[in-house]
C-alpha positions as CSV (number, residue, x, y, z in Angstrom):
1,M,-21.2,7.4,11.4
2,N,-21.5,4.1,12.5
3,H,-18.7,1.9,11.2
4,P,-18.6,-2.0,11.8
5,Q,-16.4,-3.3,14.7
6,L,-14.5,-6.3,13.8
7,E,-12.2,-8.8,16.1
8,Q,-10.0,-10.7,13.9
9,V,-9.9,-14.5,15.7
10,D,-7.4,-16.1,13.7
11,R,-5.7,-15.4,10.4
12,T,-8.5,-15.9,8.1
13,H,-11.8,-15.1,10.4
14,V,-13.6,-12.2,12.4
15,I,-16.1,-11.9,15.0
16,W,-18.8,-9.5,13.8
17,E,-22.1,-8.8,15.9
18,G,-21.4,-12.1,17.4
19,R,-20.7,-14.2,14.2
20,R,-17.4,-15.8,13.1
21,L,-17.0,-15.1,9.6
22,L,-14.6,-15.9,6.9
23,Y,-12.6,-12.4,6.1
24,F,-11.5,-11.2,2.8
25,G,-10.8,-7.5,4.0
26,G,-7.9,-5.4,5.0
27,C,-4.6,-5.9,3.2
28,D,-2.3,-8.0,5.4
29,Y,-1.6,-10.0,2.1
30,H,0.7,-12.6,3.8
31,R,-1.2,-12.3,7.4
32,L,2.3,-11.4,8.8
33,S,0.8,-9.2,11.5
34,S,-0.2,-12.8,13.2
35,H,3.1,-14.5,12.4
36,P,4.3,-16.4,15.3
37,L,8.0,-15.1,15.0
38,I,6.6,-11.5,14.5
39,I,4.5,-11.5,17.5
40,R,7.4,-12.8,19.6
41,A,9.5,-10.0,18.3
42,V,6.8,-7.5,19.5
43,E,6.8,-9.1,22.9
44,E,10.4,-9.1,23.8
45,S,10.6,-5.4,22.5
46,V,7.8,-4.6,24.7
47,R,9.3,-5.7,27.6
48,R,13.1,-4.5,26.6
49,D,12.1,-1.1,25.2
50,G,8.8,-0.3,26.2
51,L,6.1,1.5,24.1
52,N,7.1,5.0,23.4
53,P,10.4,6.9,23.0
54,A,8.4,10.2,23.8
55,A,10.4,12.1,22.0
56,S,11.4,13.1,18.0
57,R,14.3,11.7,16.7
58,I,16.1,15.0,16.3
59,T,16.2,15.3,20.0
60,T,16.2,12.0,22.4
61,G,14.1,9.5,20.7
62,N,16.5,8.4,18.1
63,H,16.2,4.5,19.2
64,P,19.1,2.5,17.5
65,A,16.3,0.1,16.0
66,Y,15.3,2.9,13.6
67,A,18.7,3.2,11.9
68,L,18.9,-1.0,11.9
69,L,15.4,-1.1,10.3
70,E,16.4,1.7,7.6
71,T,19.4,-0.2,6.5
72,R,17.3,-3.5,6.3
73,M,15.0,-1.7,4.1
74,K,18.0,-0.2,1.9
75,D,19.1,-3.6,1.4
76,F,16.0,-5.4,0.7
77,F,14.7,-2.8,-1.9
78,G,17.7,-1.9,-3.4
79,T,17.9,1.9,-2.7
80,E,20.4,4.1,-1.9
81,A,18.6,5.3,1.4
82,A,15.7,5.0,3.6
83,V,13.9,6.5,6.3
84,L,10.9,5.5,8.5
85,T,7.7,7.7,9.0
86,Q,4.9,7.2,11.3
87,S,2.7,5.8,8.8
88,G,2.1,5.0,4.9
89,Y,0.1,8.1,4.8
90,S,2.3,10.5,6.4
91,A,5.3,9.2,4.5
92,N,3.7,11.2,1.3
93,L,3.0,14.5,3.4
94,I,6.5,14.3,4.8
95,L,8.3,13.7,1.3
96,A,6.1,16.9,0.0
97,Q,7.5,18.9,2.9
98,A,11.0,17.8,2.2
99,F,10.5,18.3,-1.9
100,A,9.1,21.9,-1.3
101,G,10.4,24.5,-3.8
102,R,11.8,21.9,-6.2
103,F,9.0,21.8,-9.0
104,S,7.1,24.2,-11.1
105,A,4.0,21.6,-11.3
106,V,2.8,18.3,-10.8
107,L,1.3,15.3,-12.9
108,L,-1.0,13.5,-11.1
109,D,-3.1,10.0,-11.9
110,E,-6.9,11.3,-11.5
111,R,-7.4,8.1,-9.1
112,A,-4.4,8.4,-7.1
113,H,-4.5,7.7,-3.4
114,S,-5.9,10.6,-1.1
115,S,-2.2,10.6,0.7
116,L,-0.7,11.7,-2.7
117,R,-3.7,14.1,-3.5
118,D,-2.8,15.8,0.1
119,A,0.7,16.0,-0.4
120,V,0.3,17.9,-3.5
121,T,-1.8,20.5,-1.5
122,L,1.1,20.9,0.6
123,L,3.7,21.5,-2.4
124,G,1.6,24.4,-3.3
125,I,2.0,24.4,-7.0
126,P,-0.2,23.8,-10.1
127,C,-1.5,20.3,-10.3
128,I,-2.6,18.9,-13.6
129,R,-4.4,15.4,-13.4
130,F,-3.8,12.8,-16.4
131,T,-6.0,10.3,-17.3
132,H,-5.9,7.2,-14.9
133,R,-3.1,4.7,-15.9
134,N,-2.7,6.4,-19.4
135,G,0.7,7.0,-20.6
136,V,0.0,8.8,-23.8
137,D,-2.1,11.4,-22.1
138,L,0.9,12.0,-19.2
139,K,3.0,12.5,-22.1
140,L,1.0,15.1,-24.0
141,K,0.6,17.0,-20.7
142,R,3.9,16.7,-19.7
143,A,5.1,18.3,-23.1
144,A,2.7,21.1,-22.5
145,L,4.6,22.1,-19.3
146,G,7.9,23.0,-20.7
147,E,11.3,22.9,-19.3
148,G,10.4,23.6,-15.8
149,A,10.9,20.6,-13.4
150,V,8.2,18.0,-12.7
151,A,6.8,15.7,-10.2
152,I,4.9,12.7,-11.6
153,L,2.7,11.1,-8.9
154,T,1.2,7.8,-9.1
155,D,0.0,4.6,-7.1
156,G,2.3,1.7,-7.9
157,V,-0.7,-0.7,-7.5
158,F,-4.1,0.9,-6.8
159,W,-5.9,0.2,-3.8
160,F,-9.4,0.1,-5.1
161,D,-8.9,-2.5,-7.8
162,G,-5.4,-3.7,-7.9
163,S,-4.4,-2.4,-11.2
164,S,-0.8,-1.3,-12.0
165,A,0.6,2.0,-13.0
166,P,2.6,1.4,-16.3
167,I,5.5,3.0,-14.5
168,T,8.1,2.2,-16.9
169,E,6.4,4.0,-19.5
170,Y,6.1,7.1,-17.6
171,A,9.8,7.0,-16.6
172,Q,10.5,7.3,-20.4
173,F,8.6,10.6,-20.5
174,M,10.5,12.1,-17.7
175,K,12.7,15.1,-18.6
176,S,16.1,15.1,-16.8
177,N,15.1,17.3,-14.0
178,D,11.8,15.6,-13.3
179,W,11.0,13.1,-10.7
180,L,9.0,10.1,-10.5
181,W,7.1,9.5,-7.2
182,V,5.5,6.2,-6.6
183,D,3.0,5.4,-3.6
184,D,3.8,1.8,-3.2
185,A,1.8,0.7,-0.3
186,H,0.1,-2.1,-2.1
187,G,2.9,-3.0,-4.4
188,V,5.1,-4.4,-1.8
189,G,4.6,-8.1,-0.9
190,V,2.7,-8.2,-4.1
191,S,4.2,-6.9,-7.4
192,G,7.7,-8.0,-8.7
193,R,9.2,-11.6,-8.8
194,S,10.1,-11.8,-5.2
195,G,7.7,-9.1,-4.1
196,R,9.8,-6.1,-3.9
197,G,7.1,-3.8,-5.1
198,S,6.2,-2.1,-8.1
199,L,9.7,-0.9,-9.2
200,E,10.9,-4.7,-9.2
201,S,8.1,-5.4,-11.5
202,A,9.2,-2.2,-13.7
203,G,12.9,-3.0,-13.7
204,L,13.3,0.4,-11.9
205,M,15.1,1.4,-8.7
206,A,14.4,4.1,-6.2
207,G,17.2,6.4,-6.4
208,G,18.1,9.4,-8.6
209,H,15.0,10.9,-9.6
210,I,12.8,8.1,-8.7
211,V,11.4,7.9,-5.0
212,R,9.1,5.7,-3.6
213,T,7.0,5.6,-0.4
214,T,5.2,2.6,1.1
215,S,3.4,1.3,4.0
216,L,4.7,-1.3,6.7
217,S,1.1,-2.1,7.8
218,K,-0.2,-4.2,4.6
219,A,1.9,-7.0,3.4
220,V,4.9,-6.2,5.8
221,G,2.2,-6.9,8.6
222,S,3.3,-4.4,11.1
223,A,2.9,-0.6,11.2
224,G,4.3,2.8,10.0
225,G,5.7,3.8,6.5
226,A,9.0,4.5,4.7
227,I,10.4,6.5,2.1
228,L,12.9,4.8,-0.1
229,G,15.5,6.9,-2.6
230,S,18.4,8.8,-2.6
231,E,20.8,9.7,0.0
232,E,20.1,13.1,-0.9
233,I,16.2,13.3,-0.7
234,V,16.4,11.4,2.8
235,A,18.8,13.9,4.0
236,E,16.2,16.6,2.8
237,V,13.4,14.7,5.0
238,W,15.7,14.9,8.1
239,S,16.2,18.7,7.4
240,H,13.4,20.3,6.1
241,S,10.1,18.1,7.0
242,A,8.5,19.5,10.0
243,M,6.2,16.5,10.3
244,F,9.1,14.3,10.5
245,R,11.2,16.5,12.7
246,G,8.7,17.3,15.3
247,G,6.7,13.9,15.3
248,T,7.2,11.1,17.7
249,P,8.6,8.3,15.7
250,L,6.9,4.6,15.4
251,P,7.2,2.5,18.5
252,V,10.0,0.5,18.7
253,P,8.1,-2.8,19.1
254,W,6.5,-2.1,15.6
255,V,10.0,-1.5,14.4
256,Q,11.2,-5.0,15.4
257,A,8.3,-6.5,14.1
258,A,8.8,-4.9,10.6
259,N,12.6,-5.9,10.8
260,K,11.5,-9.6,11.3
261,S,8.9,-9.3,8.9
262,L,11.5,-8.1,6.4
263,E,13.6,-11.0,7.5
264,L,11.1,-13.6,6.6
265,L,10.0,-11.8,3.3
266,S,14.0,-11.9,2.3
267,S,13.9,-15.5,2.8
268,E,10.4,-16.6,1.7
269,G,9.0,-13.5,-0.3
270,I,9.0,-15.5,-3.7
271,V,7.3,-18.4,-2.1
272,L,4.6,-16.1,-0.5
273,R,4.2,-14.0,-3.4
274,N,3.8,-17.1,-5.7
275,Q,1.2,-18.6,-3.3
276,L,-0.7,-15.1,-3.6
277,M,-0.6,-15.2,-7.0
278,V,-2.3,-18.7,-7.1
279,N,-4.7,-17.9,-4.9
280,A,-5.7,-14.9,-6.7
281,Q,-6.0,-16.9,-9.8
282,T,-8.3,-19.5,-8.2
283,I,-11.0,-17.0,-7.7
284,R,-10.5,-14.9,-11.2
285,S,-10.5,-18.4,-13.1
286,R,-14.2,-18.6,-11.9
287,A,-15.4,-15.0,-11.8
288,H,-14.0,-13.3,-15.1
289,F,-16.3,-10.4,-14.7
290,I,-14.3,-9.0,-11.7
291,Q,-12.3,-5.9,-12.3
292,G,-8.3,-5.3,-11.6
293,E,-5.5,-7.4,-11.5
294,G,-3.7,-9.8,-8.3
295,P,-5.2,-10.3,-5.0
296,I,-7.7,-7.2,-5.1
297,L,-11.0,-8.3,-6.5
298,T,-13.4,-5.5,-7.1
299,M,-17.0,-4.8,-8.7
300,F,-19.1,-2.1,-8.7
301,P,-22.6,-2.4,-8.1
302,M,-25.2,-0.7,-10.5
303,S,-27.5,0.4,-7.9
304,S,-27.2,1.2,-4.2
305,D,-29.0,-1.8,-3.2
306,S,-25.9,-3.2,-1.0
307,E,-28.4,-4.8,1.5
308,S,-28.7,-7.9,-0.8
309,I,-25.0,-8.1,-1.7
310,K,-24.2,-8.2,2.3
311,H,-27.0,-10.7,2.8
312,L,-25.4,-13.1,0.2
313,F,-22.1,-12.8,1.6
314,L,-23.3,-13.6,5.0
315,E,-25.3,-16.6,3.7
316,H,-22.1,-17.9,2.6
317,G,-20.5,-17.4,6.1
318,I,-18.4,-14.3,4.7
319,Y,-18.0,-10.7,6.2
320,P,-19.6,-8.6,3.8
321,A,-16.9,-6.8,1.4
322,V,-19.1,-4.0,0.3
323,I,-16.9,-0.4,1.1
324,N,-17.4,3.1,0.1
325,Y,-14.9,4.4,-2.4
326,E,-15.4,8.1,-3.0
327,G,-18.9,8.0,-2.5
328,T,-19.8,4.7,-4.6
329,E,-20.5,1.4,-3.0
330,I,-18.2,-1.3,-4.4
331,V,-17.6,-4.8,-3.7
332,R,-14.2,-5.6,-2.7
333,A,-12.5,-8.8,-1.5
334,V,-8.6,-9.0,-0.5
335,I,-7.0,-12.5,-1.0
336,S,-4.0,-13.4,1.2
337,S,-1.4,-16.2,0.7
338,L,-3.0,-17.7,3.7
339,H,-6.5,-18.6,2.9
340,S,-7.1,-22.3,2.2
341,V,-8.3,-23.8,-1.2
342,S,-12.0,-24.5,0.7
343,E,-12.1,-20.7,2.0
344,L,-11.3,-19.8,-1.8
345,N,-13.8,-21.9,-3.2
346,R,-16.7,-20.3,-0.7
347,L,-15.9,-16.6,-2.0
348,A,-15.7,-17.9,-5.4
349,N,-19.2,-19.3,-5.1
350,C,-20.4,-16.2,-3.6
351,F,-19.1,-14.2,-6.3
352,H,-20.7,-16.7,-9.0
353,E,-24.2,-16.1,-7.5
354,L,-23.1,-12.2,-7.1
355,S,-22.7,-12.2,-10.9
356,I,-26.5,-12.8,-11.6
357,L,-27.7,-10.0,-9.5
358,P,-28.7,-6.6,-11.1
359,A,-25.3,-5.0,-11.0
360,R,-23.1,-2.9,-13.3
361,I,-20.1,-4.7,-13.9
């Protein structure tokens, strides 16, 4: 397949087919991946630590930087324990291996991220899908499963439209031996008063029978992922996940980048998160037809005529925000806290013109 090649040239623009275009793609919500202090942390680490430990953490690849970042994450997210993974996607697969044999069934949001769906496959137990973000359906299906331990799997914030799962409601339906498993890749840095994610927004903490996975490649602006939860489940990852035990860990420079990012989010997270919401509302106030919440702006075209949509974006000097979601083309733009008022106005004008094209909203 022929996928577009993009070169990011500054914090809000890309080069595509020789053109410099305003960019509302990706999920680097605060553009920390290009923050000067974080770049400096990477450069210093490359010179000092090299690129790759070239061994798993259970052999000779357990650099001290990993434990330092895990401690920082534990403190930042207010959880009992944390463990780094090679990516946000693999965090769910690694957790599934650690959870093997604990549950009789899984309840899965029908529109959950593919990494959660793959994790269910690794668990190898019956999976019942509940209606997207529907606590009533979850409650009924949980009751039908009886007294065996059940895992409830959901995104905290859904990537395709930015909507949030009602996880406070879900937690009320858990039996004493159930687990709530939240993929918060798009919640961290976005949800909650200080941007600490969906659990902060819901007034819950990862620990006990609530576990969270996340990505460090989105709002954190680095790479890799993490599992946040009880000391017990993190110990299970170290002991029983073949993917974790046999894999080479995240390169140390990216660990140092994430460390610096969390330091910045600790001191500036409230300001960044508030600016992100202000920027998102700037667009939403002028484009009421857009689905979802927060900084992810999505509309579903009625037809497959994406060429006219792409042409409209290009007329406004914006990279065409048309992507394929499970076989359906959607228009999806992601706002950052670094987009300027003039840049947001250009997108708002584009969406206004887009609203009069033939489309199913």
